C-alpha positions as CSV (number, residue, x, y, z in Angstrom):
1,X,12.0,-24.2,-46.6
2,X,8.5,-23.1,-45.6
3,X,7.4,-24.0,-42.1
4,X,4.2,-26.0,-41.4
5,X,2.6,-22.8,-40.2
6,X,3.5,-21.0,-43.4
7,X,2.3,-23.9,-45.5
8,X,-1.1,-23.9,-43.7
9,X,-1.6,-20.1,-44.1
10,X,-3.9,-20.2,-47.2
11,X,-6.2,-22.7,-45.5
12,X,-5.7,-21.7,-41.8
13,X,-9.4,-20.8,-41.3
14,X,-10.5,-24.0,-43.0
15,X,-8.2,-26.1,-40.8
16,X,-9.6,-24.5,-37.7
17,X,-13.1,-25.4,-38.7
18,X,-11.9,-28.9,-39.7
19,X,-10.6,-29.4,-36.2
20,X,-14.2,-28.9,-34.8
21,X,-15.8,-31.1,-37.5
22,X,-13.2,-33.9,-36.9
23,X,-13.8,-33.9,-33.2
24,X,-17.6,-34.1,-33.9
25,X,-17.0,-37.1,-36.2
26,X,-15.0,-38.9,-33.5
27,X,-17.7,-38.6,-30.8
28,X,-19.5,-41.6,-29.4
29,X,-22.2,-42.4,-26.8
30,X,-19.9,-45.1,-25.4
31,X,-17.9,-43.5,-22.6
32,X,-14.8,-45.8,-23.1
33,X,-14.7,-45.1,-26.8
34,X,-15.2,-41.3,-26.2
35,X,-12.3,-41.4,-23.7
36,X,-10.0,-43.2,-26.2
37,X,-10.9,-40.9,-29.2
38,X,-10.3,-37.9,-27.0
39,X,-6.8,-39.3,-26.2
40,X,-6.2,-39.8,-30.0
41,X,-7.2,-36.2,-30.7
42,X,-4.9,-34.8,-28.0
43,X,-1.8,-36.5,-29.4
44,X,-2.5,-35.8,-33.1
45,X,0.5,-34.9,-35.3
46,X,1.0,-32.2,-37.9
47,X,-2.1,-33.2,-39.8
48,X,-0.4,-32.9,-43.1
49,X,-2.9,-35.2,-44.9
50,X,-5.9,-32.8,-44.3
51,X,-3.6,-30.0,-45.4
52,X,-3.0,-31.8,-48.7
53,X,-6.8,-32.1,-49.1
54,X,-7.6,-28.4,-48.5
55,X,-4.7,-27.1,-50.6
56,X,-5.6,-29.4,-53.5
57,X,-9.2,-28.2,-53.2
58,X,-8.3,-24.5,-53.0
59,X,-6.1,-24.7,-56.1
60,X,-9.3,-25.6,-58.2
61,X,-12.1,-23.8,-56.4
62,X,-13.7,-22.6,-53.2
63,X,-13.8,-25.0,-50.2
64,X,-17.1,-26.8,-49.9
65,X,-18.8,-29.0,-47.3
66,X,-17.6,-32.0,-49.3
67,X,-14.0,-30.8,-48.7
68,X,-14.4,-31.1,-44.9
69,X,-16.0,-34.5,-45.4
70,X,-13.0,-35.6,-47.5
71,X,-10.5,-34.3,-45.0
72,X,-12.3,-36.0,-42.1
73,X,-12.6,-39.2,-44.0
74,X,-8.9,-39.3,-44.8
75,X,-7.9,-38.4,-41.2
76,X,-10.3,-41.1,-39.7
77,X,-8.9,-43.7,-42.1
78,X,-5.3,-42.7,-41.4
79,X,-5.9,-42.8,-37.7
80,X,-7.6,-46.2,-37.9
81,X,-4.6,-47.7,-39.9
82,X,-2.2,-46.3,-37.3
83,X,-4.1,-47.9,-34.4
84,X,-4.3,-51.2,-36.3
85,X,-0.6,-51.0,-37.3
86,X,0.4,-50.6,-33.6
87,X,-1.5,-53.8,-32.8
88,X,0.2,-55.7,-35.7
89,X,3.6,-54.4,-34.8
90,X,3.0,-54.8,-31.0
91,X,4.2,-51.2,-30.7
92,X,4.0,-49.7,-27.3
93,X,4.5,-46.1,-28.4
94,X,3.3,-43.7,-31.1
95,X,4.9,-40.3,-31.5
96,X,6.3,-40.5,-28.0
97,X,2.9,-41.3,-26.4
98,X,1.7,-44.7,-25.3
99,X,-0.2,-46.5,-28.1
100,X,-3.9,-47.4,-27.8
101,X,-3.0,-51.1,-27.5
102,X,-0.5,-50.4,-24.7
103,X,-3.1,-48.6,-22.7
104,X,-6.3,-50.5,-23.5
105,X,-5.0,-53.9,-24.9
106,X,-5.2,-55.3,-28.5
107,X,-8.9,-56.2,-28.6
108,X,-10.1,-52.7,-27.7
109,X,-7.5,-51.2,-30.1
110,X,-8.7,-53.2,-33.0
111,X,-12.4,-52.3,-32.3
112,X,-11.4,-48.6,-32.0
113,X,-9.7,-48.8,-35.4
114,X,-12.9,-50.5,-36.8
115,X,-15.0,-47.7,-35.3
116,X,-12.9,-45.0,-36.9
117,X,-13.0,-46.6,-40.3
118,X,-16.8,-47.1,-40.1
119,X,-17.3,-43.5,-39.0
120,X,-15.4,-42.4,-42.1
121,X,-17.5,-44.6,-44.4
122,X,-20.7,-43.2,-42.8
123,X,-19.6,-39.6,-43.4
124,X,-19.6,-40.2,-47.2
125,X,-22.7,-42.4,-47.4
126,X,-24.9,-40.1,-45.2
127,X,-24.1,-37.3,-47.7
128,X,-24.2,-39.4,-50.8
129,X,-20.6,-38.6,-51.7
130,X,-19.9,-41.9,-53.4
131,X,-17.1,-40.5,-55.5
132,X,-15.1,-39.6,-52.4
133,X,-15.8,-43.1,-51.0
134,X,-14.6,-44.8,-54.2
135,X,-11.3,-42.8,-54.1
136,X,-10.6,-43.6,-50.5
137,X,-11.7,-47.3,-50.7
138,X,-9.2,-47.7,-53.5
139,X,-6.5,-46.3,-51.2
140,X,-7.5,-48.7,-48.3
141,X,-7.4,-51.7,-50.7
142,X,-3.9,-50.6,-51.9
143,X,-2.6,-50.0,-48.4
144,X,-3.7,-53.5,-47.2
145,X,-2.2,-55.1,-50.3
146,X,1.1,-53.2,-49.8
147,X,1.4,-54.3,-46.2
148,X,0.8,-57.9,-47.1
149,X,3.2,-57.8,-50.1
150,X,5.9,-56.4,-47.9
151,X,5.4,-59.1,-45.3
152,X,5.4,-61.8,-47.9
153,X,8.6,-60.5,-49.6
154,X,10.4,-59.9,-46.3
155,X,9.9,-63.6,-45.4
156,X,11.5,-64.6,-48.7
157,X,14.1,-61.9,-48.8
158,X,13.5,-61.3,-52.6
159,X,12.5,-57.6,-52.7
160,X,14.1,-55.8,-55.6
161,X,13.8,-52.1,-56.5
162,X,10.8,-52.6,-58.7
163,X,8.9,-54.5,-55.9
164,X,10.0,-51.9,-53.3
165,X,8.4,-49.1,-55.4
166,X,5.2,-51.1,-55.7
167,X,5.1,-51.6,-52.0
168,X,5.6,-47.9,-51.1
169,X,3.2,-46.8,-53.8
170,X,0.5,-49.0,-52.2
171,X,1.4,-48.6,-48.5
172,X,2.1,-44.8,-48.4
173,X,1.6,-43.0,-51.7
174,X,-1.9,-44.3,-52.2
175,X,-3.2,-42.3,-49.2
176,X,-1.4,-39.1,-50.3
177,X,-2.9,-39.6,-53.7
178,X,-6.3,-40.0,-52.2
179,X,-5.8,-36.7,-50.2
180,X,-5.1,-34.8,-53.4
181,X,-7.8,-36.5,-55.5
182,X,-10.6,-36.2,-52.9
183,X,-9.6,-32.5,-52.4
184,X,-10.1,-31.7,-56.1
185,X,-13.2,-34.0,-56.3
186,X,-14.8,-32.0,-53.6
187,X,-14.8,-28.7,-55.6
188,X,-15.0,-29.9,-59.3
189,X,-16.2,-32.7,-61.5
190,X,-13.2,-32.3,-63.8
191,X,-12.0,-35.9,-64.0
192,X,-8.8,-34.9,-65.8
193,X,-7.8,-32.6,-62.9
194,X,-8.8,-35.2,-60.3
195,X,-6.6,-37.8,-62.1
196,X,-3.8,-35.3,-62.5
197,X,-3.7,-34.5,-58.8
198,X,-3.9,-38.2,-57.9
199,X,-0.7,-38.7,-59.9
200,X,1.0,-35.7,-58.2
201,X,0.0,-37.1,-54.8
202,X,1.4,-40.5,-55.7
203,X,4.8,-38.9,-56.6
204,X,4.8,-36.9,-53.4
205,X,3.9,-40.0,-51.3
206,X,6.8,-41.9,-53.0
207,X,9.3,-39.2,-52.1
208,X,7.8,-39.0,-48.6
209,X,8.3,-42.7,-47.9
210,X,11.8,-42.8,-49.3
211,X,12.6,-39.9,-46.9
212,X,11.3,-42.0,-44.0
213,X,13.5,-44.9,-45.1
214,X,16.5,-42.7,-45.2
215,X,15.8,-41.5,-41.6
216,X,16.7,-45.0,-40.4
217,X,20.2,-44.5,-41.5
218,X,20.6,-40.8,-40.8
219,X,21.7,-38.6,-43.8
220,X,24.6,-38.8,-46.2
221,X,25.7,-35.3,-45.1
222,X,24.9,-35.6,-41.4
223,X,24.6,-39.1,-40.2
224,X,23.2,-38.2,-36.8
225,X,22.1,-41.2,-34.8
226,X,20.9,-44.0,-37.1
227,X,18.4,-46.4,-35.4
228,X,18.5,-49.4,-37.7
229,X,14.9,-50.1,-36.8
230,X,14.0,-51.2,-40.3
231,X,16.8,-53.7,-40.2
232,X,15.7,-55.0,-36.8
233,X,12.2,-55.4,-38.3
234,X,13.7,-57.1,-41.3
235,X,12.3,-54.5,-43.7
236,X,14.0,-54.2,-47.1
237,X,14.1,-50.5,-47.9
238,X,15.7,-48.7,-50.8
239,X,19.1,-47.9,-49.2
240,X,19.5,-51.6,-48.3
241,X,18.3,-53.0,-51.6
242,X,20.7,-50.7,-53.5
243,X,23.6,-51.9,-51.3
244,X,22.8,-55.6,-51.7
245,X,22.9,-55.1,-55.5
246,X,26.3,-53.3,-55.4
247,X,28.5,-55.2,-53.0
248,X,30.5,-58.4,-53.6
249,X,29.1,-61.9,-52.8
250,X,30.7,-62.2,-49.3
251,X,29.4,-58.8,-48.1
252,X,26.0,-59.6,-49.6
253,X,26.0,-62.9,-47.7
254,X,27.0,-61.1,-44.5
255,X,24.2,-58.5,-44.8
256,X,21.5,-61.2,-45.5
257,X,22.7,-63.3,-42.6
258,X,22.3,-60.3,-40.3
259,X,18.8,-59.5,-41.5
260,X,17.8,-63.1,-41.2
261,X,19.5,-64.2,-38.0
262,X,21.3,-61.4,-36.2
263,X,18.8,-58.5,-36.6
264,X,18.6,-58.1,-32.8
265,X,22.4,-57.8,-32.4
266,X,23.1,-54.0,-32.3
267,X,26.8,-54.5,-33.2
268,X,25.9,-56.4,-36.4
269,X,23.1,-54.0,-37.3
270,X,25.5,-51.1,-36.9
271,X,27.9,-52.9,-39.3
272,X,25.2,-53.2,-41.9
273,X,24.2,-49.5,-41.5
274,X,27.8,-48.5,-42.1
275,X,28.0,-50.7,-45.2
276,X,24.9,-49.1,-46.6
277,X,26.4,-45.6,-46.0
278,X,29.8,-46.5,-47.4
279,X,28.4,-48.2,-50.5
280,X,26.2,-45.2,-51.6
281,X,22.8,-46.6,-50.4
282,X,21.8,-43.3,-48.8
283,X,23.0,-41.2,-51.7
284,X,21.1,-43.4,-54.2
285,X,17.9,-43.2,-52.1
286,X,18.2,-39.4,-51.9
287,X,18.6,-39.3,-55.7
288,X,15.4,-41.3,-56.2
289,X,13.6,-39.2,-53.6
290,X,14.4,-36.1,-55.6
291,X,13.3,-37.8,-58.8
292,X,9.8,-38.3,-57.4
293,X,9.8,-34.8,-56.0
294,X,10.7,-33.5,-59.4
295,X,7.8,-35.5,-61.0
296,X,5.4,-34.0,-58.5
297,X,6.5,-30.4,-59.1
298,X,6.5,-31.0,-62.9
299,X,2.8,-32.0,-62.7
300,X,1.9,-28.7,-61.0
301,X,3.4,-26.5,-63.8
302,X,0.3,-25.9,-65.8
303,X,-2.0,-25.3,-62.8
304,X,-2.7,-21.5,-62.3
305,X,-0.6,-19.7,-59.7
306,X,-2.2,-19.1,-56.3
307,X,-1.3,-18.9,-52.6
308,X,-2.6,-22.5,-52.3
309,X,-0.3,-23.7,-55.1
310,X,2.6,-21.9,-53.5
311,X,1.9,-23.7,-50.2
312,X,1.4,-27.0,-52.0
313,X,4.8,-26.6,-53.5
314,X,6.1,-25.8,-50.0
315,X,4.5,-28.9,-48.7
316,X,6.3,-31.0,-51.3
317,X,9.6,-29.5,-50.3
318,X,8.8,-30.0,-46.6
319,X,8.0,-33.7,-47.3
320,X,11.6,-34.4,-48.2
321,X,13.4,-31.8,-46.1
322,X,11.7,-32.5,-42.8
323,X,13.8,-33.5,-39.8
324,X,11.5,-36.2,-38.5
């Protein structure tokens, strides 16, 4: 498996310049806001979403100013959603650091998220890049709908596999799709290629989210230390949905009872985790994850070979083989 550093190699210079442009996009004259955005930049993750943008662009042409706008827009949007998610979830940490709402309270966190989103919108409107704005606005709409659909279904406990795929397509895959589509859109007007990469990005995002759901249980080969966080948050993910559909009535009743009433009891949660593992829930989720990965790779077959394409393929494999 390629490392993140190896994956970034064809766009390493562009990523370095992007860092500067992104910092500039985050600046504000309000000292409190500037302090908070500086804190956000310091604790950034692997920045895989901008990598998707730049690799998608480089497979179809030379990197343009529009590509940097697309990458900044995606990263601003993603950061805004994370800040808002932490408020909604009342989360005190993000990637091992204190969350914005933990340090500066909910009201400020919500306003910071709004600021980041508006900055992203301004980047596109100031440069008349309406096509980029349309692609990302579609993703924002889908992400919001996905979150609300998940909340509604979690209350009613009626999430089936079809609904699960719809939720993760909207919540997670829509943003990866936007990364790929905006990257191509920034270097060519070829609508067929933009659509093609949007579909590829959707399939990568589906596989990526299923991998995240598997992390909650460990792995079928190496269980590690399952957390059961999704169960504690009463989230119906693919391993759990599969298990509910493949156990007898008494076991199904027990699992539903834990999710509804005993989700804070670590002993009961551990029982459910073990049932999911024993009944093939992880193995089935892994099978579906590889299915979506295969669809993404299949979509790339007719795209000309290049270092950017090699890295993009490496990024797809990384998405499902990562350790966290």
